[in-house]
N, CA, C and O atoms as CSV, one atom per row, in Angstrom:
chain,resi,resn,atom,element,x,y,z
A,1,MET,N,N,54.448,-89.268,-15.925
A,1,MET,CA,C,54.313,-88.001,-15.237
A,1,MET,C,C,55.513,-87.088,-15.507
A,1,MET,O,O,55.377,-85.865,-15.554
A,2,ALA,N,N,56.683,-87.695,-15.683
A,2,ALA,CA,C,57.891,-86.902,-15.935
A,2,ALA,C,C,57.775,-86.145,-17.253
A,2,ALA,O,O,58.197,-84.992,-17.344
A,3,TRP,N,N,57.208,-86.779,-18.271
A,3,TRP,CA,C,57.064,-86.104,-19.567
A,3,TRP,C,C,56.088,-84.933,-19.471
A,3,TRP,O,O,56.301,-83.891,-20.090
A,4,PHE,N,N,55.016,-85.108,-18.693
A,4,PHE,CA,C,54.065,-84.018,-18.503
A,4,PHE,C,C,54.732,-82.848,-17.778
A,4,PHE,O,O,54.570,-81.691,-18.167
A,5,ALA,N,N,55.480,-83.161,-16.722
A,5,ALA,CA,C,56.199,-82.120,-15.980
A,5,ALA,C,C,57.190,-81.402,-16.893
A,5,ALA,O,O,57.349,-80.184,-16.817
A,6,LEU,N,N,57.848,-82.165,-17.749
A,6,LEU,CA,C,58.817,-81.573,-18.672
A,6,LEU,C,C,58.131,-80.650,-19.678
A,6,LEU,O,O,58.661,-79.586,-19.999
A,7,LEU,N,N,56.975,-81.039,-20.170
A,7,LEU,CA,C,56.216,-80.192,-21.095
A,7,LEU,C,C,55.792,-78.885,-20.410
A,7,LEU,O,O,55.918,-77.806,-20.989
A,8,ILE,N,N,55.297,-78.991,-19.195
A,8,ILE,CA,C,54.896,-77.791,-18.450
A,8,ILE,C,C,56.126,-76.921,-18.165
A,8,ILE,O,O,56.043,-75.695,-18.242
A,9,ALA,N,N,57.251,-77.536,-17.840
A,9,ALA,CA,C,58.493,-76.784,-17.616
A,9,ALA,C,C,58.883,-76.012,-18.868
A,9,ALA,O,O,59.329,-74.868,-18.784
A,10,GLY,N,N,58.714,-76.638,-20.027
A,10,GLY,CA,C,59.011,-75.964,-21.291
A,10,GLY,C,C,58.071,-74.801,-21.550
A,10,GLY,O,O,58.494,-73.750,-22.031
A,11,ILE,N,N,56.802,-74.985,-21.234
A,11,ILE,CA,C,55.827,-73.900,-21.398
A,11,ILE,C,C,56.171,-72.747,-20.453
A,11,ILE,O,O,56.093,-71.579,-20.836
A,12,PHE,N,N,56.548,-73.081,-19.227
A,12,PHE,CA,C,56.952,-72.037,-18.279
A,12,PHE,C,C,58.213,-71.317,-18.757
A,12,PHE,O,O,58.393,-70.129,-18.486
A,13,GLU,N,N,59.078,-72.031,-19.464
A,13,GLU,CA,C,60.260,-71.378,-20.028
A,13,GLU,C,C,59.851,-70.325,-21.062
A,13,GLU,O,O,60.446,-69.250,-21.133
A,14,ILE,N,N,58.846,-70.640,-21.848
A,14,ILE,CA,C,58.330,-69.673,-22.821
A,14,ILE,C,C,57.782,-68.447,-22.094
A,14,ILE,O,O,58.029,-67.313,-22.504
A,15,VAL,N,N,57.039,-68.680,-21.015
A,15,VAL,CA,C,56.447,-67.575,-20.252
A,15,VAL,C,C,57.539,-66.670,-19.690
A,15,VAL,O,O,57.450,-65.447,-19.796
A,16,TRP,N,N,58.574,-67.273,-19.089
A,16,TRP,CA,C,59.605,-66.397,-18.506
A,16,TRP,C,C,60.421,-65.687,-19.575
A,16,TRP,O,O,60.857,-64.556,-19.361
A,17,ALA,N,N,60.636,-66.317,-20.707
A,17,ALA,CA,C,61.367,-65.627,-21.781
A,17,ALA,C,C,60.561,-64.437,-22.293
A,17,ALA,O,O,61.112,-63.359,-22.513
A,18,TYR,N,N,59.266,-64.632,-22.482
A,18,TYR,CA,C,58.400,-63.543,-22.934
A,18,TYR,C,C,58.341,-62.430,-21.886
A,18,TYR,O,O,58.402,-61.248,-22.224
A,19,SER,N,N,58.221,-62.817,-20.614
A,19,SER,CA,C,58.202,-61.828,-19.538
A,19,SER,C,C,59.508,-61.048,-19.486
A,19,SER,O,O,59.515,-59.843,-19.235
A,20,MET,N,N,60.613,-61.748,-19.727
A,20,MET,CA,C,61.900,-61.065,-19.734
A,20,MET,C,C,61.953,-60.029,-20.846
A,20,MET,O,O,62.482,-58.935,-20.651
A,21,LYS,N,N,61.415,-60.363,-21.999
A,21,LYS,CA,C,61.350,-59.409,-23.106
A,21,LYS,C,C,60.518,-58.195,-22.699
A,21,LYS,O,O,60.896,-57.055,-22.966
A,22,LEU,N,N,59.384,-58.452,-22.051
A,22,LEU,CA,C,58.503,-57.362,-21.623
A,22,LEU,C,C,59.104,-56.511,-20.505
A,22,LEU,O,O,58.688,-55.372,-20.295
A,23,SER,N,N,60.077,-57.065,-19.792
A,23,SER,CA,C,60.669,-56.339,-18.664
A,23,SER,C,C,61.555,-55.181,-19.109
A,23,SER,O,O,61.952,-54.350,-18.292
A,24,ASP,N,N,61.864,-55.126,-20.392
A,24,ASP,CA,C,62.674,-54.035,-20.954
A,24,ASP,C,C,64.000,-53.898,-20.205
A,24,ASP,O,O,64.351,-52.839,-19.685
A,25,GLY,N,N,64.722,-55.034,-20.177
A,25,GLY,CA,C,66.026,-55.026,-19.510
A,25,GLY,C,C,65.922,-54.976,-17.998
A,25,GLY,O,O,66.746,-54.352,-17.329
A,26,PHE,N,N,64.912,-55.634,-17.466
A,26,PHE,CA,C,64.651,-55.676,-16.024
A,26,PHE,C,C,64.383,-54.291,-15.437
A,26,PHE,O,O,64.787,-53.995,-14.313
A,27,THR,N,N,63.700,-53.449,-16.205
A,27,THR,CA,C,63.355,-52.110,-15.715
A,27,THR,C,C,61.874,-51.975,-15.364
A,27,THR,O,O,61.461,-50.948,-14.824
A,28,LYS,N,N,61.074,-52.993,-15.663
A,28,LYS,CA,C,59.638,-52.950,-15.349
A,28,LYS,C,C,59.340,-54.042,-14.324
A,28,LYS,O,O,59.580,-55.224,-14.571
A,29,PHE,N,N,58.819,-53.635,-13.183
A,29,PHE,CA,C,58.690,-54.511,-12.020
A,29,PHE,C,C,57.859,-55.775,-12.274
A,29,PHE,O,O,58.335,-56.884,-12.029
A,30,THR,N,N,56.636,-55.618,-12.759
A,30,THR,CA,C,55.747,-56.778,-12.905
A,30,THR,C,C,56.324,-57.844,-13.841
A,30,THR,O,O,56.321,-59.019,-13.473
A,31,PRO,N,N,56.816,-57.495,-15.027
A,31,PRO,CA,C,57.420,-58.528,-15.863
A,31,PRO,C,C,58.651,-59.180,-15.227
A,31,PRO,O,O,58.922,-60.357,-15.466
A,32,VAL,N,N,59.395,-58.421,-14.419
A,32,VAL,CA,C,60.549,-59.004,-13.726
A,32,VAL,C,C,60.086,-60.075,-12.738
A,32,VAL,O,O,60.683,-61.148,-12.652
A,33,VAL,N,N,59.017,-59.778,-11.995
A,33,VAL,CA,C,58.477,-60.745,-11.042
A,33,VAL,C,C,58.009,-61.998,-11.777
A,33,VAL,O,O,58.318,-63.112,-11.353
A,34,PHE,N,N,57.266,-61.829,-12.876
A,34,PHE,CA,C,56.821,-62.975,-13.668
A,34,PHE,C,C,58.016,-63.778,-14.175
A,34,PHE,O,O,57.997,-65.009,-14.142
A,35,THR,N,N,59.035,-63.101,-14.634
A,35,THR,CA,C,60.230,-63.783,-15.130
A,35,THR,C,C,60.828,-64.674,-14.050
A,35,THR,O,O,61.098,-65.852,-14.287
A,36,ILE,N,N,61.030,-64.122,-12.887
A,36,ILE,CA,C,61.672,-64.874,-11.800
A,36,ILE,C,C,60.800,-66.036,-11.339
A,36,ILE,O,O,61.295,-67.148,-11.157
A,37,VAL,N,N,59.517,-65.790,-11.150
A,37,VAL,CA,C,58.609,-66.843,-10.671
A,37,VAL,C,C,58.546,-67.995,-11.674
A,37,VAL,O,O,58.679,-69.158,-11.291
A,38,PHE,N,N,58.347,-67.683,-12.939
A,38,PHE,CA,C,58.220,-68.756,-13.931
A,38,PHE,C,C,59.559,-69.430,-14.222
A,38,PHE,O,O,59.588,-70.599,-14.606
A,39,MET,N,N,60.654,-68.716,-14.047
A,39,MET,CA,C,61.961,-69.330,-14.207
A,39,MET,C,C,62.181,-70.389,-13.121
A,39,MET,O,O,62.630,-71.500,-13.404
A,40,VAL,N,N,61.861,-70.029,-11.891
A,40,VAL,CA,C,62.017,-70.972,-10.781
A,40,VAL,C,C,61.096,-72.179,-10.966
A,40,VAL,O,O,61.518,-73.322,-10.792
A,41,LEU,N,N,59.842,-71.919,-11.318
A,41,LEU,CA,C,58.907,-73.031,-11.545
A,41,LEU,C,C,59.388,-73.947,-12.667
A,41,LEU,O,O,59.322,-75.171,-12.551
A,42,SER,N,N,59.869,-73.350,-13.744
A,42,SER,CA,C,60.348,-74.121,-14.882
A,42,SER,C,C,61.525,-75.015,-14.484
A,42,SER,O,O,61.564,-76.192,-14.841
A,43,ILE,N,N,62.463,-74.463,-13.759
A,43,ILE,CA,C,63.641,-75.235,-13.362
A,43,ILE,C,C,63.263,-76.325,-12.354
A,43,ILE,O,O,63.813,-77.425,-12.405
A,44,CYS,N,N,62.348,-76.039,-11.456
A,44,CYS,CA,C,61.904,-77.061,-10.499
A,44,CYS,C,C,61.224,-78.231,-11.211
A,44,CYS,O,O,61.462,-79.391,-10.874
A,45,LEU,N,N,60.384,-77.926,-12.188
A,45,LEU,CA,C,59.740,-79.001,-12.950
A,45,LEU,C,C,60.757,-79.769,-13.794
A,45,LEU,O,O,60.644,-80.985,-13.946
A,46,LEU,N,N,61.733,-79.076,-14.333
A,46,LEU,CA,C,62.806,-79.761,-15.065
A,46,LEU,C,C,63.547,-80.707,-14.130
A,46,LEU,O,O,63.827,-81.848,-14.498
A,47,ALA,N,N,63.864,-80.250,-12.938
A,47,ALA,CA,C,64.552,-81.100,-11.964
A,47,ALA,C,C,63.714,-82.329,-11.617
A,47,ALA,O,O,64.243,-83.434,-11.499
A,48,TYR,N,N,62.419,-82.133,-11.456
A,48,TYR,CA,C,61.521,-83.261,-11.179
A,48,TYR,C,C,61.551,-84.267,-12.330
A,48,TYR,O,O,61.640,-85.473,-12.100
A,49,ALA,N,N,61.478,-83.779,-13.557
A,49,ALA,CA,C,61.493,-84.677,-14.720
A,49,ALA,C,C,62.814,-85.425,-14.814
A,49,ALA,O,O,62.848,-86.578,-15.242
A,50,MET,N,N,63.906,-84.770,-14.414
A,50,MET,CA,C,65.226,-85.403,-14.489
A,50,MET,C,C,65.410,-86.524,-13.476
A,50,MET,O,O,66.381,-87.276,-13.558
A,51,LYS,N,N,64.497,-86.643,-12.527
A,51,LYS,CA,C,64.560,-87.787,-11.610
A,51,LYS,C,C,64.360,-89.095,-12.373
A,51,LYS,O,O,64.889,-90.140,-11.993
A,52,THR,N,N,63.587,-89.017,-13.452
A,52,THR,CA,C,63.236,-90.203,-14.230
A,52,THR,C,C,63.895,-90.223,-15.603
A,52,THR,O,O,64.380,-91.263,-16.049
A,53,LEU,N,N,63.911,-89.093,-16.262
A,53,LEU,CA,C,64.404,-89.021,-17.644
A,53,LEU,C,C,65.906,-88.775,-17.682
A,53,LEU,O,O,66.463,-88.157,-16.775
A,54,PRO,N,N,66.556,-89.261,-18.731
A,54,PRO,CA,C,67.987,-88.990,-18.874
A,54,PRO,C,C,68.258,-87.486,-19.024
A,54,PRO,O,O,67.442,-86.752,-19.581
A,55,LEU,N,N,69.391,-87.049,-18.529
A,55,LEU,CA,C,69.781,-85.640,-18.589
A,55,LEU,C,C,69.703,-85.089,-20.003
A,55,LEU,O,O,69.069,-84.059,-20.232
A,56,GLY,N,N,70.335,-85.757,-20.946
A,56,GLY,CA,C,70.372,-85.269,-22.327
A,56,GLY,C,C,68.993,-85.118,-22.932
A,56,GLY,O,O,68.716,-84.137,-23.623
A,57,THR,N,N,68.140,-86.069,-22.679
A,57,THR,CA,C,66.780,-86.018,-23.206
A,57,THR,C,C,65.986,-84.892,-22.559
A,57,THR,O,O,65.376,-84.076,-23.250
A,58,ALA,N,N,65.997,-84.851,-21.239
A,58,ALA,CA,C,65.202,-83.852,-20.520
A,58,ALA,C,C,65.652,-82.441,-20.875
A,58,ALA,O,O,64.820,-81.583,-21.172
A,59,TYR,N,N,66.938,-82.195,-20.848
A,59,TYR,CA,C,67.420,-80.844,-21.111
A,59,TYR,C,C,67.176,-80.439,-22.560
A,59,TYR,O,O,66.812,-79.296,-22.834
A,60,THR,N,N,67.374,-81.364,-23.481
A,60,THR,CA,C,67.147,-81.068,-24.895
A,60,THR,C,C,65.682,-80.742,-25.158
A,60,THR,O,O,65.377,-79.781,-25.864
A,61,VAL,N,N,64.788,-81.523,-24.605
A,61,VAL,CA,C,63.358,-81.279,-24.803
A,61,VAL,C,C,62.958,-79.959,-24.150
A,61,VAL,O,O,62.208,-79.181,-24.739
A,62,TRP,N,N,63.450,-79.703,-22.944
A,62,TRP,CA,C,63.134,-78.452,-22.241
A,62,TRP,C,C,63.563,-77.233,-23.053
A,62,TRP,O,O,62.780,-76.304,-23.254
A,63,THR,N,N,64.797,-77.244,-23.514
A,63,THR,CA,C,65.273,-76.095,-24.286
A,63,THR,C,C,64.591,-76.017,-25.650
A,63,THR,O,O,64.336,-74.923,-26.154
A,64,GLY,N,N,64.295,-77.165,-26.246
A,64,GLY,CA,C,63.633,-77.169,-27.551
A,64,GLY,C,C,62.221,-76.621,-27.489
A,64,GLY,O,O,61.817,-75.824,-28.336
A,65,VAL,N,N,61.467,-77.052,-26.480
A,65,VAL,CA,C,60.107,-76.527,-26.308
A,65,VAL,C,C,60.183,-75.022,-26.067
A,65,VAL,O,O,59.400,-74.258,-26.631
A,66,GLY,N,N,61.118,-74.605,-25.235
A,66,GLY,CA,C,61.274,-73.179,-24.966
A,66,GLY,C,C,61.676,-72.396,-26.202
A,66,GLY,O,O,61.171,-71.299,-26.441
A,67,ALA,N,N,62.581,-72.957,-26.986
A,67,ALA,CA,C,63.063,-72.255,-28.182
A,67,ALA,C,C,61.965,-72.112,-29.226
A,67,ALA,O,O,61.732,-71.016,-29.736
A,68,VAL,N,N,61.302,-73.193,-29.542
A,68,VAL,CA,C,60.247,-73.147,-30.555
A,68,VAL,C,C,59.068,-72.317,-30.057
A,68,VAL,O,O,58.506,-71.517,-30.804
A,69,GLY,N,N,58.698,-72.510,-28.799
A,69,GLY,CA,C,57.594,-71.731,-28.244
A,69,GLY,C,C,57.898,-70.237,-28.221
A,69,GLY,O,O,57.035,-69.420,-28.542
A,70,SER,N,N,59.118,-69.883,-27.845
A,70,SER,CA,C,59.503,-68.473,-27.829
A,70,SER,C,C,59.532,-67.900,-29.237
A,70,SER,O,O,59.152,-66.749,-29.453
A,71,PHE,N,N,59.977,-68.693,-30.182
A,71,PHE,CA,C,59.950,-68.278,-31.580
A,71,PHE,C,C,58.512,-67.976,-32.013
A,71,PHE,O,O,58.249,-66.951,-32.641
A,72,LEU,N,N,57.588,-68.876,-31.673
A,72,LEU,CA,C,56.188,-68.682,-32.054
A,72,LEU,C,C,55.577,-67.467,-31.367
A,72,LEU,O,O,54.826,-66.716,-31.990
A,73,VAL,N,N,55.887,-67.267,-30.099
A,73,VAL,CA,C,55.399,-66.076,-29.384
A,73,VAL,C,C,55.931,-64.818,-30.057
A,73,VAL,O,O,55.200,-63.843,-30.232
A,74,GLY,N,N,57.207,-64.843,-30.432
A,74,GLY,CA,C,57.793,-63.697,-31.116
A,74,GLY,C,C,57.096,-63.378,-32.421
A,74,GLY,O,O,56.840,-62.216,-32.736
A,75,VAL,N,N,56.791,-64.416,-33.176
A,75,VAL,CA,C,56.121,-64.224,-34.464
A,75,VAL,C,C,54.673,-63.774,-34.261
A,75,VAL,O,O,54.213,-62.837,-34.914
A,76,LEU,N,N,53.964,-64.439,-33.362
A,76,LEU,CA,C,52.537,-64.178,-33.196
A,76,LEU,C,C,52.219,-62.898,-32.426
A,76,LEU,O,O,51.216,-62.243,-32.711
A,77,PHE,N,N,53.058,-62.532,-31.453
A,77,PHE,CA,C,52.715,-61.414,-30.578
A,77,PHE,C,C,53.668,-60.228,-30.672
A,77,PHE,O,O,53.308,-59.115,-30.289
A,78,LEU,N,N,54.869,-60.452,-31.173
A,78,LEU,CA,C,55.849,-59.371,-31.191
A,78,LEU,C,C,56.207,-58.892,-32.596
A,78,LEU,O,O,57.054,-58.015,-32.768
A,79,GLY,N,N,55.558,-59.472,-33.585
A,79,GLY,CA,C,55.790,-59.029,-34.954
A,79,GLY,C,C,57.140,-59.417,-35.526
A,79,GLY,O,O,57.625,-58.783,-36.463
A,80,GLU,N,N,57.752,-60.456,-34.967
A,80,GLU,CA,C,59.036,-60.905,-35.491
A,80,GLU,C,C,58.824,-61.634,-36.810
A,80,GLU,O,O,57.747,-62.185,-37.038
A,81,PRO,N,N,59.824,-61.649,-37.681
A,81,PRO,CA,C,59.641,-62.262,-39.000
A,81,PRO,C,C,59.478,-63.783,-38.926
A,81,PRO,O,O,60.073,-64.454,-38.083
A,82,ALA,N,N,58.656,-64.297,-39.834
A,82,ALA,CA,C,58.437,-65.739,-39.957
A,82,ALA,C,C,58.916,-66.185,-41.327
A,82,ALA,O,O,58.149,-66.732,-42.120
A,83,SER,N,N,60.176,-65.948,-41.593
A,83,SER,CA,C,60.725,-66.310,-42.902
A,83,SER,C,C,60.774,-67.825,-43.055
A,83,SER,O,O,60.699,-68.570,-42.078
A,84,ALA,N,N,60.900,-68.252,-44.278
A,84,ALA,CA,C,60.942,-69.687,-44.575
A,84,ALA,C,C,62.092,-70.367,-43.845
A,84,ALA,O,O,61.927,-71.475,-43.336
A,85,ILE,N,N,63.243,-69.730,-43.786
A,85,ILE,CA,C,64.404,-70.348,-43.149
A,85,ILE,C,C,64.209,-70.457,-41.635
A,85,ILE,O,O,64.647,-71.433,-41.025
A,86,ARG,N,N,63.557,-69.465,-41.024
A,86,ARG,CA,C,63.267,-69.541,-39.585
A,86,ARG,C,C,62.232,-70.629,-39.305
A,86,ARG,O,O,62.334,-71.346,-38.310
A,87,MET,N,N,61.242,-70.749,-40.180
A,87,MET,CA,C,60.236,-71.806,-40.016
A,87,MET,C,C,60.886,-73.186,-40.161
A,87,MET,O,O,60.580,-74.107,-39.404
A,88,LEU,N,N,61.779,-73.316,-41.133
A,88,LEU,CA,C,62.501,-74.582,-41.313
A,88,LEU,C,C,63.317,-74.915,-40.062
A,88,LEU,O,O,63.346,-76.064,-39.623
A,89,ALA,N,N,63.972,-73.916,-39.498
A,89,ALA,CA,C,64.749,-74.137,-38.278
A,89,ALA,C,C,63.853,-74.657,-37.154
A,89,ALA,O,O,64.239,-75.576,-36.431
A,90,ALA,N,N,62.668,-74.081,-37.001
A,90,ALA,CA,C,61.732,-74.530,-35.971
A,90,ALA,C,C,61.286,-75.964,-36.228
A,90,ALA,O,O,61.181,-76.757,-35.293
A,91,VAL,N,N,61.026,-76.301,-37.483
A,91,VAL,CA,C,60.631,-77.672,-37.830
A,91,VAL,C,C,61.762,-78.642,-37.505
A,91,VAL,O,O,61.509,-79.742,-37.013
A,92,LEU,N,N,62.982,-78.256,-37.770
A,92,LEU,CA,C,64.123,-79.127,-37.463
A,92,LEU,C,C,64.275,-79.330,-35.953
A,92,LEU,O,O,64.604,-80.428,-35.503
A,93,ILE,N,N,64.036,-78.282,-35.180
A,93,ILE,CA,C,64.092,-78.429,-33.722
A,93,ILE,C,C,63.005,-79.391,-33.256
A,93,ILE,O,O,63.262,-80.271,-32.435
A,94,ILE,N,N,61.798,-79.226,-33.773
A,94,ILE,CA,C,60.697,-80.122,-33.408
A,94,ILE,C,C,61.022,-81.557,-33.808
A,94,ILE,O,O,60.737,-82.489,-33.056
A,95,SER,N,N,61.610,-81.739,-34.972
A,95,SER,CA,C,62.017,-83.085,-35.408
A,95,SER,C,C,62.999,-83.697,-34.426
A,95,SER,O,O,62.899,-84.878,-34.094
A,96,GLY,N,N,63.943,-82.900,-33.964
A,96,GLY,CA,C,64.907,-83.376,-32.979
A,96,GLY,C,C,64.238,-83.763,-31.672
A,96,GLY,O,O,64.624,-84.748,-31.043
A,97,LEU,N,N,63.236,-82.991,-31.257
A,97,LEU,CA,C,62.514,-83.310,-30.023
A,97,LEU,C,C,61.760,-84.629,-30.153
A,97,LEU,O,O,61.752,-85.442,-29.228
A,98,VAL,N,N,61.138,-84.832,-31.289
A,98,VAL,CA,C,60.416,-86.090,-31.522
A,98,VAL,C,C,61.391,-87.263,-31.492
A,98,VAL,O,O,61.097,-88.299,-30.894
A,99,LEU,N,N,62.536,-87.109,-32.125
A,99,LEU,CA,C,63.545,-88.168,-32.110
A,99,LEU,C,C,64.058,-88.436,-30.705
A,99,LEU,O,O,64.302,-89.588,-30.349
A,100,MET,N,N,64.226,-87.390,-29.896
A,100,MET,CA,C,64.644,-87.592,-28.494
A,100,MET,C,C,63.596,-88.387,-27.729
A,100,MET,O,O,63.929,-89.290,-26.961
A,101,LYS,N,N,62.335,-88.050,-27.942
A,101,LYS,CA,C,61.250,-88.765,-27.257
A,101,LYS,C,C,61.227,-90.230,-27.672
A,101,LYS,O,O,61.106,-91.122,-26.832
A,102,ILE,N,N,61.342,-90.469,-28.972
A,102,ILE,CA,C,61.315,-91.837,-29.476
A,102,ILE,C,C,62.495,-92.640,-28.929
A,102,ILE,O,O,62.342,-93.804,-28.559
A,103,SER,N,N,63.655,-92.022,-28.882
A,103,SER,CA,C,64.851,-92.747,-28.443
A,103,SER,C,C,64.866,-92.989,-26.942
A,103,SER,O,O,65.659,-93.802,-26.467
A,104,SER,N,N,64.018,-92.311,-26.183
A,104,SER,CA,C,63.993,-92.471,-24.738
A,104,SER,C,C,62.979,-93.502,-24.258
A,104,SER,O,O,62.937,-93.829,-23.072
A,105,SER,N,N,62.172,-94.009,-25.164
A,105,SER,CA,C,61.120,-94.945,-24.764
A,105,SER,C,C,61.658,-96.312,-24.417
A,105,SER,O,O,60.890,-97.206,-24.061
């Protein structure tokens, strides 16, 4: 259950990062509300996962899911570049997440 909570926490991190981008520097009310709500939910789920999972593993996976997911949202919805080097960086982050999962079993 901790791994599922951690995955959802990572997805919520993507949502709040995207909402923060849409808030235009916290000047648009609705995206600001989404940012705060999903940030709190994400951190609460991370805290729940940390009851069982090691700190290093949980935090690394949480930030990695958020980083790669935010990168993909940027490319798919915001027109950010998907250069080969950026794609390689995302693959390396995913590789690190898989290794963290394997080492925690």
